[in-house]
VMD Tcl script that draws the C-alpha trace (Angstrom):
set ca {
  {-0.79 -18.13 3.71}
  {1.89 -17.54 6.34}
  {4.26 -16.44 3.74}
  {1.92 -13.77 2.53}
  {1.31 -12.64 6.07}
  {5.09 -12.52 6.72}
  {5.60 -10.25 3.75}
  {2.73 -8.01 4.71}
  {4.17 -7.61 8.21}
  {7.50 -6.94 6.68}
  {6.05 -4.30 4.40}
  {4.42 -2.52 7.16}
  {7.44 -2.58 9.38}
  {9.68 -1.41 6.57}
  {7.33 1.35 5.57}
  {7.15 2.67 9.16}
  {10.99 2.59 9.35}
  {11.49 4.31 5.96}
  {9.10 7.08 7.19}
  {11.12 7.47 10.40}
  {14.46 7.44 8.64}
  {13.27 9.73 5.83}
  {11.86 12.24 8.46}
  {15.07 12.05 10.56}
  {17.18 12.64 7.41}
  {15.27 15.63 6.23}
  {15.28 17.11 9.79}
  {19.05 16.69 10.02}
  {19.70 18.19 6.63}
  {17.44 21.13 7.28}
  {19.00 21.76 10.74}
  {22.54 21.77 9.27}
  {21.58 23.87 6.28}
  {19.91 26.46 8.59}
  {22.93 26.67 10.83}
  {25.43 27.05 7.93}
  {23.19 29.78 6.39}
  {23.06 31.52 9.83}
  {26.85 31.39 10.08}
  {27.20 33.02 6.73}
  {24.59 35.71 7.71}
  {26.54 36.47 10.89}
  {29.71 36.85 8.84}
  {27.98 39.21 6.43}
  {26.69 41.38 9.28}
  {30.11 41.59 10.86}
  {31.78 42.40 7.53}
  {29.15 45.09 6.78}
  {29.52 46.67 10.11}
  {33.34 46.81 9.74}
  {33.23 48.19 6.25}
  {30.62 50.93 6.85}
  {33.20 53.23 8.71}
  {35.30 53.26 5.45}
  {32.53 54.81 3.33}
  {33.54 58.46 4.20}
  {37.20 58.11 3.43}
  {36.48 56.22 0.21}
  {34.15 59.07 -0.83}
  {36.87 61.58 -0.35}
  {39.59 59.29 -1.84}
  {38.59 56.24 -3.85}
  {42.24 55.15 -4.06}
  {42.19 54.52 -0.33}
  {41.07 50.96 -1.01}
  {44.20 50.28 -2.90}
  {46.35 51.52 -0.01}
  {44.30 49.19 2.28}
  {43.36 51.95 4.68}
  {42.94 50.61 8.17}
  {40.98 52.39 10.97}
  {41.27 50.93 14.32}
  {39.23 53.62 16.11}
  {36.81 55.99 14.77}
  {35.13 59.08 16.19}
  {32.61 57.17 18.26}
  {35.49 55.58 20.28}
  {34.50 51.95 19.42}
  {37.09 49.42 18.34}
  {36.51 48.66 14.64}
  {37.85 45.49 13.09}
  {39.43 46.31 9.87}
  {37.34 44.92 6.94}
  {40.63 44.07 5.15}
  {41.33 41.44 7.75}
  {37.90 39.87 7.42}
  {37.71 39.72 3.67}
  {37.87 36.15 2.19}
  {38.16 34.96 -1.39}
  {34.40 34.27 -1.47}
  {33.35 37.73 -0.27}
  {32.96 41.20 -1.78}
  {32.21 44.74 -0.43}
  {30.68 47.52 -2.41}
  {30.33 51.17 -1.24}
  {27.58 53.36 -2.70}
  {26.81 57.08 -2.19}
  {23.50 58.31 -1.02}
  {22.10 58.19 -4.64}
  {23.03 54.44 -5.00}
  {25.99 55.12 -7.17}
  {28.91 52.66 -6.88}
  {31.99 54.47 -5.64}
  {34.26 51.63 -4.60}
  {34.45 47.86 -4.25}
  {36.86 45.30 -2.82}
  {37.26 41.57 -2.67}
  {36.17 39.03 -5.28}
  {34.28 40.56 -8.15}
  {30.99 38.73 -8.66}
  {28.61 39.41 -11.54}
  {27.21 42.94 -11.35}
  {24.01 43.09 -9.35}
  {21.55 45.87 -9.55}
  {21.48 48.11 -6.46}
  {18.36 47.69 -4.34}
  {17.53 49.23 -1.04}
  {16.68 45.93 0.58}
  {18.06 46.17 4.08}
  {17.93 42.50 4.82}
  {19.82 39.42 3.80}
  {18.66 38.12 0.41}
  {19.87 35.34 -1.78}
  {20.29 35.76 -5.50}
  {21.44 32.54 -7.18}
  {24.55 31.34 -5.36}
  {25.10 34.78 -3.68}
  {23.78 35.96 -0.31}
  {23.85 39.75 0.01}
  {23.21 42.37 2.73}
  {22.85 46.13 2.11}
  {22.87 48.54 5.10}
  {22.53 52.33 5.17}
  {25.48 54.36 6.58}
  {24.94 57.47 8.75}
  {27.50 59.65 10.51}
  {28.76 58.44 13.86}
  {27.96 61.55 15.68}
  {24.75 63.47 14.97}
  {23.77 66.97 15.92}
  {20.72 66.38 18.06}
  {19.04 69.39 16.47}
  {19.25 67.90 13.03}
  {18.09 64.73 11.55}
  {20.67 62.01 10.65}
  {21.94 62.56 7.18}
  {22.40 59.55 5.02}
  {26.03 59.05 3.76}
  {25.46 56.06 1.59}
  {25.20 52.36 1.58}
  {27.40 49.29 2.04}
  {26.56 46.02 0.37}
  {28.51 42.88 1.25}
  {28.13 39.63 -0.72}
  {29.34 36.09 -0.11}
  {29.20 33.08 -2.42}
  {27.49 29.98 -1.04}
  {29.32 27.69 -3.51}
  {31.31 26.07 -0.58}
  {28.16 25.79 1.49}
  {26.35 24.08 -1.32}
  {29.20 21.70 -1.82}
  {29.10 20.92 1.95}
  {25.39 20.36 1.79}
  {25.80 18.10 -1.20}
  {28.28 15.99 0.69}
  {26.09 15.90 3.62}
  {23.15 14.82 1.43}
  {25.32 12.03 -0.13}
  {26.35 10.92 3.34}
  {22.86 10.88 4.71}
  {21.59 9.10 1.55}
  {24.18 6.38 1.97}
  {23.36 6.08 5.65}
  {19.63 5.91 4.73}
  {20.29 3.08 2.23}
  {22.41 1.14 4.89}
  {19.82 1.77 7.47}
  {17.05 0.49 5.05}
  {19.06 -2.75 4.36}
  {19.50 -3.39 7.92}
  {15.85 -2.53 8.56}
  {14.76 -5.12 6.03}
  {17.17 -7.78 7.45}
  {16.00 -6.96 10.96}
  {12.38 -7.08 9.91}
  {12.73 -10.42 8.33}
  {14.15 -11.74 11.65}
  {11.42 -10.10 13.69}
  {8.60 -11.34 11.44}
  {9.97 -14.91 11.71}
  {10.01 -14.50 15.47}
  {6.68 -12.99 15.65}
  {3.86 -14.95 17.34}
  {1.07 -13.41 15.49}
  {0.84 -15.92 12.64}
  {1.02 -18.74 15.14}
  {-1.73 -17.21 17.31}
  {-3.94 -16.69 14.18}
  {-3.32 -20.24 13.00}
  {-3.95 -21.53 16.45}
  {-7.33 -19.67 16.72}
  {-8.32 -20.72 13.26}
  {-7.59 -24.36 14.01}
  {-9.65 -24.18 17.20}
  {-12.56 -22.74 15.39}
  {-12.15 -25.13 12.61}
  {-12.06 -28.16 14.89}
  {-15.08 -26.97 16.79}
  {-17.09 -26.52 13.57}
  {-15.93 -29.71 12.12}
  {-16.85 -31.61 15.31}
  {-20.34 -30.02 15.28}
  {-20.96 -30.90 11.69}
  {-19.78 -34.51 12.01}
  {-21.89 -35.02 15.16}
  {-25.21 -35.30 13.31}
  {-24.44 -37.94 10.77}
  {-22.53 -40.01 13.27}
  {-25.38 -39.92 15.70}
  {-27.78 -41.23 12.93}
  {-25.45 -44.10 12.11}
  {-24.97 -44.97 15.85}
  {-28.72 -44.85 16.58}
  {-29.62 -46.99 13.55}
  {-27.01 -49.56 14.31}
  {-28.05 -49.74 17.96}
  {-31.67 -50.38 16.84}
  {-30.71 -53.10 14.54}
  {-28.55 -54.74 17.25}
  {-31.47 -54.66 19.63}
  {-33.70 -56.40 17.10}
  {-31.54 -58.65 15.05}
  {-34.48 -60.68 13.74}
  {-35.89 -57.64 11.89}
  {-32.62 -56.56 10.25}
  {-33.78 -57.61 6.73}
  {-36.97 -55.64 7.11}
  {-35.33 -52.37 8.37}
  {-34.68 -50.96 4.95}
  {-35.51 -47.36 6.15}
  {-32.81 -47.68 8.89}
  {-30.37 -48.98 6.29}
  {-31.25 -46.03 4.00}
  {-30.67 -43.62 6.87}
  {-27.23 -45.21 7.39}
  {-26.35 -44.94 3.72}
  {-27.55 -41.31 3.55}
  {-25.67 -40.22 6.65}
  {-22.64 -42.07 5.61}
  {-22.70 -40.27 2.20}
  {-23.10 -37.01 3.87}
  {-20.25 -37.68 6.24}
  {-18.15 -38.91 3.35}
  {-18.75 -35.76 1.37}
  {-18.06 -33.57 4.35}
  {-14.72 -35.29 5.08}
  {-13.77 -34.88 1.43}
  {-14.72 -31.22 1.50}
  {-12.55 -30.69 4.71}
  {-9.72 -32.62 3.08}
  {-9.92 -30.44 0.06}
  {-9.79 -27.20 2.03}
  {-7.02 -28.52 4.20}
  {-4.99 -29.30 1.14}
  {-5.70 -25.98 -0.33}
  {-4.54 -24.11 2.76}
  {-1.38 -26.13 3.28}
  {-0.28 -27.14 -0.18}
  {1.91 -24.86 -2.45}
  {0.22 -23.78 -5.71}
  {0.14 -26.47 -8.42}
  {2.90 -25.79 -10.99}
  {1.53 -24.31 -14.18}
  {3.22 -27.04 -16.14}
  {0.85 -29.59 -14.60}
  {-2.22 -27.55 -15.65}
  {-4.11 -27.85 -18.88}
  {-5.80 -25.34 -21.12}
  {-9.52 -25.87 -20.46}
  {-12.43 -24.61 -22.56}
  {-14.47 -22.86 -19.92}
  {-17.56 -22.38 -22.16}
  {-17.68 -26.19 -22.80}
  {-17.24 -26.95 -19.09}
  {-20.15 -24.76 -18.18}
  {-22.32 -26.17 -20.93}
  {-21.68 -29.67 -19.71}
  {-22.55 -28.56 -16.12}
  {-25.77 -26.86 -17.21}
  {-26.82 -30.00 -19.18}
  {-26.03 -32.14 -16.14}
  {-28.09 -29.98 -13.73}
  {-30.96 -29.40 -16.20}
  {-33.00 -32.28 -14.78}
  {-32.60 -30.95 -11.31}
  {-33.76 -27.61 -12.36}
  {-36.86 -29.02 -14.18}
  {-37.78 -30.88 -11.09}
  {-38.27 -27.46 -9.36}
  {-39.59 -25.88 -12.55}
  {-36.59 -23.62 -12.57}
  {-35.33 -22.11 -15.81}
  {-31.64 -22.70 -16.18}
  {-29.85 -20.94 -19.04}
  {-26.37 -20.48 -20.31}
  {-25.19 -17.48 -22.33}
  {-21.74 -18.33 -23.83}
  {-21.32 -17.28 -27.38}
  {-17.50 -17.13 -27.50}
  {-15.00 -19.81 -26.62}
  {-12.80 -19.04 -23.67}
  {-9.81 -21.01 -22.40}
  {-8.43 -20.95 -18.91}
  {-5.46 -22.71 -17.48}
  {-6.09 -24.91 -14.39}
  {-7.38 -28.12 -13.08}
  {-10.53 -29.27 -14.83}
  {-11.85 -31.30 -11.95}
  {-11.47 -28.32 -9.43}
  {-12.91 -25.85 -11.84}
  {-15.90 -28.11 -12.43}
  {-16.29 -28.36 -8.64}
  {-16.20 -24.61 -8.31}
  {-18.94 -23.94 -10.81}
  {-21.12 -26.94 -9.75}
  {-21.06 -25.57 -6.19}
  {-22.24 -22.12 -7.35}
  {-24.97 -23.60 -9.68}
  {-26.21 -26.09 -7.02}
  {-26.27 -23.37 -4.50}
  {-28.36 -21.18 -6.88}
  {-30.73 -23.97 -7.61}
  {-31.06 -24.89 -3.98}
  {-32.10 -21.41 -2.83}
  {-34.23 -20.51 -5.82}
  {-37.98 -21.06 -5.43}
  {-40.19 -22.90 -7.90}
  {-40.59 -21.21 -11.20}
  {-37.48 -19.12 -10.57}
  {-34.65 -18.41 -12.97}
  {-30.78 -19.24 -12.85}
  {-28.78 -17.51 -15.56}
  {-25.15 -18.15 -16.41}
  {-23.21 -15.84 -18.65}
  {-19.62 -15.38 -19.78}
  {-17.94 -12.09 -20.48}
  {-14.32 -11.65 -21.70}
  {-12.50 -8.37 -20.67}
  {-8.81 -8.07 -21.58}
  {-6.91 -10.52 -19.72}
  {-9.77 -11.98 -17.60}
  {-13.02 -13.87 -18.05}
  {-16.03 -13.13 -15.84}
  {-18.57 -15.80 -15.24}
  {-21.86 -14.58 -13.71}
  {-24.18 -16.91 -11.92}
  {-27.43 -15.01 -11.22}
  {-30.56 -16.41 -9.53}
  {-33.93 -15.12 -8.39}
  {-33.77 -16.84 -5.01}
  {-34.28 -15.70 -1.51}
  {-31.13 -13.50 -1.48}
  {-28.78 -12.61 1.39}
  {-28.82 -9.56 3.69}
  {-26.24 -7.01 3.17}
  {-24.76 -7.45 6.62}
  {-24.08 -11.12 5.85}
  {-22.38 -10.76 2.45}
  {-18.96 -10.58 4.02}
  {-19.57 -13.87 5.85}
  {-20.80 -15.76 2.90}
  {-17.41 -17.55 2.06}
  {-16.67 -18.38 5.67}
  {-16.60 -22.11 6.33}
  {-19.74 -23.57 8.07}
  {-21.34 -20.20 8.03}
  {-25.20 -20.05 7.65}
  {-27.60 -17.25 8.08}
  {-31.04 -18.35 9.36}
  {-32.76 -17.38 6.15}
  {-29.99 -17.21 3.51}
  {-28.11 -20.49 4.14}
  {-30.15 -22.73 6.27}
  {-29.44 -26.53 6.24}
  {-31.05 -28.19 3.30}
  {-30.59 -31.61 1.70}
  {-27.56 -32.35 3.87}
  {-25.51 -29.32 2.96}
  {-22.32 -28.87 4.95}
  {-21.97 -25.15 4.54}
  {-18.55 -25.64 2.81}
  {-19.65 -25.28 -0.89}
  {-19.01 -21.49 -1.29}
  {-15.77 -21.59 0.79}
  {-14.48 -24.39 -1.46}
  {-15.45 -22.42 -4.58}
  {-13.59 -19.41 -3.32}
  {-10.54 -21.48 -2.41}
  {-10.42 -23.01 -5.85}
  {-10.86 -19.61 -7.59}
  {-7.92 -18.16 -5.60}
  {-5.84 -21.15 -6.43}
  {-6.40 -20.36 -10.05}
  {-5.42 -16.78 -9.66}
  {-8.92 -15.40 -9.56}
  {-11.68 -14.52 -7.07}
  {-15.38 -14.66 -6.44}
  {-17.48 -11.60 -5.43}
  {-21.16 -11.34 -4.76}
  {-24.00 -9.02 -4.86}
  {-27.37 -9.81 -3.39}
  {-30.68 -8.33 -2.10}
  {-33.17 -10.21 0.10}
  {-36.25 -11.34 -1.78}
  {-34.68 -10.57 -5.26}
  {-31.85 -13.05 -5.49}
  {-28.07 -13.17 -5.58}
  {-25.38 -12.86 -8.35}
  {-21.98 -14.43 -8.04}
  {-19.13 -13.09 -10.22}
  {-16.15 -15.36 -10.91}
  {-12.99 -13.71 -12.25}
  {-10.31 -16.06 -13.79}
  {-7.35 -15.17 -15.92}
  {-7.63 -16.11 -19.57}
  {-5.18 -18.68 -21.07}
  {-4.04 -16.98 -24.34}
  {-1.23 -19.59 -24.81}
  {-3.78 -22.00 -26.20}
  {-4.19 -19.85 -29.35}
  {-0.53 -19.65 -29.77}
  {-0.08 -23.29 -30.08}
  {-2.89 -23.99 -32.57}
}
mol new
graphics top color blue
foreach p $ca { graphics top sphere $p radius 0.5 }
foreach p [lrange $ca 0 end-1] q [lrange $ca 1 end] { graphics top cylinder $p $q radius 0.2 }
display resetview
């Protein structure tokens, strides 16, 4: 139990840390990628602004590019940085006239891109491009500006992509290392956590209180009966009723102690090795139990039937499985009124077998269904004390089913009865050895 709880806490802790690390990694990657793209965009804007002043000379003399024309000041009096000094191996500049016809280009020659009047930075594949219109530096205030042409600058982002890939690999490696450290740290934290100890302590307190309450009644009967016989020693042979009470209370206490011991062993012990289990014919086991309880059913005029047409084998402990189904059947017979029905059926589905125990008894309220398998639990109407019952039968049945890799579920309606579904894994190895 504590091992499962430890792994559950570790999975929660690891899941939260993975979410935090993953979110942080994505945030860092996006921040760096955004800044690198912004840096390229600023370079493109600076390069385009420097190259636009060369459009008019290139229109007059296209060979000016080959002579690396430099213009430090133009007619507007601003200092212009020569575009030749800014050009890098991953950049290119293209000059177009007012009609969009290419009239000159410089820098690295990328694949030919169609000219578009998109005056914003766009990305096409591995290229980021910027196109700007060019107007005269001085304009006659009486006339509108006359478009001279366009300048398009492009820059390859291959190096940026390579940098981002290296960053991504580094972040991934860091994430893996962080995850390993998180798991190791989580293992240490879960071991040091007081939560399992607190839960175990609370459960132990509740279990001790319940067990003490259940043991008080039979012990009181024994004590009272013995005191009466001690007060009247001459009548001991005639006090057969008192002796019968002692025997009944002793039997009740003995069974209760055995039930508590079985539950304690189920909680504390590790699962029984599969090598010590046997392949058990479940249909025959149920048939024997139905035959055994038939007399008890007839005494209450209850019809007890078994529907098991196919043989089914499960792997496990025969005594425990017999205890599981006998608890369910006895529970059904106990709370089914006279002339009622208790039906048992077996249904095979792929890797599991489903055993259904259905009765026409008093039923259980919906709000109590989740409490049915709790130890010592009783509802006023659904599970009142009868015939010395200890309130552990269904808890024991569930513990045995879980120990065999199965589970028990229930559906019920007050006044119409209850239906218990037992799911157990089928043992297919039996057929491979015969």
